[in-house]
Short mmCIF file of the C-alpha atoms (twelve columns), coordinates in Angstrom:
data_MODEL
# 
_entry.id   MODEL 
# 
loop_
_atom_site.group_PDB 
_atom_site.id 
_atom_site.type_symbol 
_atom_site.label_atom_id 
_atom_site.label_alt_id 
_atom_site.label_comp_id 
_atom_site.label_asym_id 
_atom_site.label_seq_id 
_atom_site.Cartn_x 
_atom_site.Cartn_y 
_atom_site.Cartn_z 
_atom_site.pdbx_PDB_model_num 
ATOM 1  C CA . MET A 1  25.883 -11.574 -29.740 1 
ATOM 2  C CA . MET A 2  22.915 -13.787 -30.537 1 
ATOM 3  C CA . PRO A 3  19.328 -13.239 -31.682 1 
ATOM 4  C CA . LEU A 4  16.654 -12.778 -29.034 1 
ATOM 5  C CA . THR A 5  15.019 -16.026 -30.180 1 
ATOM 6  C CA . MET A 6  17.912 -17.913 -28.516 1 
ATOM 7  C CA . ALA A 7  17.103 -16.530 -25.042 1 
ATOM 8  C CA . ARG A 8  15.224 -18.657 -22.531 1 
ATOM 9  C CA . ALA A 9  12.050 -17.675 -20.705 1 
ATOM 10 C CA . GLY A 10 12.801 -15.680 -17.569 1 
ATOM 11 C CA . GLU A 11 16.137 -14.354 -18.827 1 
ATOM 12 C CA . THR A 12 16.764 -10.615 -18.782 1 
ATOM 13 C CA . ASN A 13 19.141 -9.425  -21.498 1 
ATOM 14 C CA . ILE A 14 20.565 -6.174  -22.798 1 
ATOM 15 C CA . ILE A 15 19.770 -5.249  -26.409 1 
ATOM 16 C CA . ARG A 16 23.088 -4.895  -28.274 1 
ATOM 17 C CA . LYS A 17 21.935 -4.278  -31.858 1 
ATOM 18 C CA . ILE A 18 18.783 -4.088  -33.962 1 
ATOM 19 C CA . THR A 19 19.037 -5.151  -37.588 1 
ATOM 20 C CA . GLY A 20 16.717 -4.687  -40.545 1 
ATOM 21 C CA . ARG A 21 15.457 -1.861  -42.724 1 
ATOM 22 C CA . ASP A 22 14.979 1.623   -41.294 1 
ATOM 23 C CA . ASP A 23 11.209 1.252   -41.017 1 
ATOM 24 C CA . VAL A 24 11.562 -2.053  -39.130 1 
ATOM 25 C CA . ARG A 25 14.100 -0.572  -36.703 1 
ATOM 26 C CA . ARG A 26 11.877 2.482   -36.193 1 
ATOM 27 C CA . HIS A 27 8.848  0.274   -35.486 1 
ATOM 28 C CA . LEU A 28 10.788 -1.759  -32.913 1 
ATOM 29 C CA . ALA A 29 12.069 1.459   -31.290 1 
ATOM 30 C CA . GLU A 30 8.470  2.702   -30.997 1 
ATOM 31 C CA . LEU A 31 7.631  -0.517  -29.143 1 
ATOM 32 C CA . GLY A 32 10.505 0.137   -26.709 1 
ATOM 33 C CA . PHE A 33 13.272 -2.004  -28.197 1 
ATOM 34 C CA . VAL A 34 16.302 0.296   -28.150 1 
ATOM 35 C CA . VAL A 35 20.027 -0.467  -27.973 1 
ATOM 36 C CA . GLY A 36 21.131 -0.603  -24.341 1 
ATOM 37 C CA . GLY A 37 17.615 -1.364  -23.079 1 
ATOM 38 C CA . GLN A 38 16.641 -4.436  -21.084 1 
ATOM 39 C CA . VAL A 39 14.319 -7.094  -22.451 1 
ATOM 40 C CA . THR A 40 12.968 -10.132 -20.598 1 
ATOM 41 C CA . VAL A 41 11.504 -13.184 -22.305 1 
ATOM 42 C CA . VAL A 42 8.196  -13.934 -20.552 1 
ATOM 43 C CA . SER A 43 7.214  -16.926 -22.696 1 
ATOM 44 C CA . GLU A 44 7.501  -18.473 -26.139 1 
ATOM 45 C CA . ILE A 45 4.544  -20.166 -27.793 1 
ATOM 46 C CA . GLY A 46 4.784  -21.612 -31.276 1 
ATOM 47 C CA . GLY A 47 7.732  -19.403 -32.207 1 
ATOM 48 C CA . ASN A 48 5.977  -16.222 -31.073 1 
ATOM 49 C CA . MET A 49 7.481  -14.484 -28.070 1 
ATOM 50 C CA . ILE A 50 5.952  -12.508 -25.219 1 
ATOM 51 C CA . LEU A 51 8.541  -9.987  -24.050 1 
ATOM 52 C CA . SER A 52 8.709  -7.545  -21.178 1 
ATOM 53 C CA . VAL A 53 10.286 -4.238  -22.144 1 
ATOM 54 C CA . LYS A 54 10.022 -0.879  -20.352 1 
ATOM 55 C CA . ASP A 55 7.298  -2.028  -17.913 1 
ATOM 56 C CA . SER A 56 5.036  -3.388  -20.651 1 
ATOM 57 C CA . ARG A 57 4.518  -6.695  -22.420 1 
ATOM 58 C CA . VAL A 58 4.895  -6.972  -26.169 1 
ATOM 59 C CA . ALA A 59 4.257  -9.944  -28.459 1 
ATOM 60 C CA . LEU A 60 6.607  -10.419 -31.423 1 
ATOM 61 C CA . ASP A 61 6.698  -13.083 -34.084 1 
ATOM 62 C CA . ARG A 62 9.876  -15.050 -34.650 1 
ATOM 63 C CA . GLY A 63 10.869 -12.988 -37.707 1 
ATOM 64 C CA . MET A 64 10.860 -9.715  -35.777 1 
ATOM 65 C CA . ALA A 65 12.530 -11.256 -32.720 1 
ATOM 66 C CA . THR A 66 15.473 -12.471 -34.830 1 
ATOM 67 C CA . ARG A 67 16.249 -8.834  -35.712 1 
ATOM 68 C CA . ILE A 68 16.947 -8.027  -32.049 1 
ATOM 69 C CA . MET A 69 20.461 -9.018  -31.042 1 
ATOM 70 C CA . ILE A 70 21.385 -9.558  -27.386 1 
# 
């Protein structure tokens, strides 16, 4: 397992674990980041990531992206 920030652009990965407090995990789940789901890194600009999850694109900062383990 490694944090999502280690993935390269264009890679599709399976979410293995989401860490953090309950409210952080709930917020990420509302955005579509759930264990077993697929996430694709579209691009990374200045530490912020554009991700494709469940047919939508979501922008996350580096701090939030490190909580998603692939």
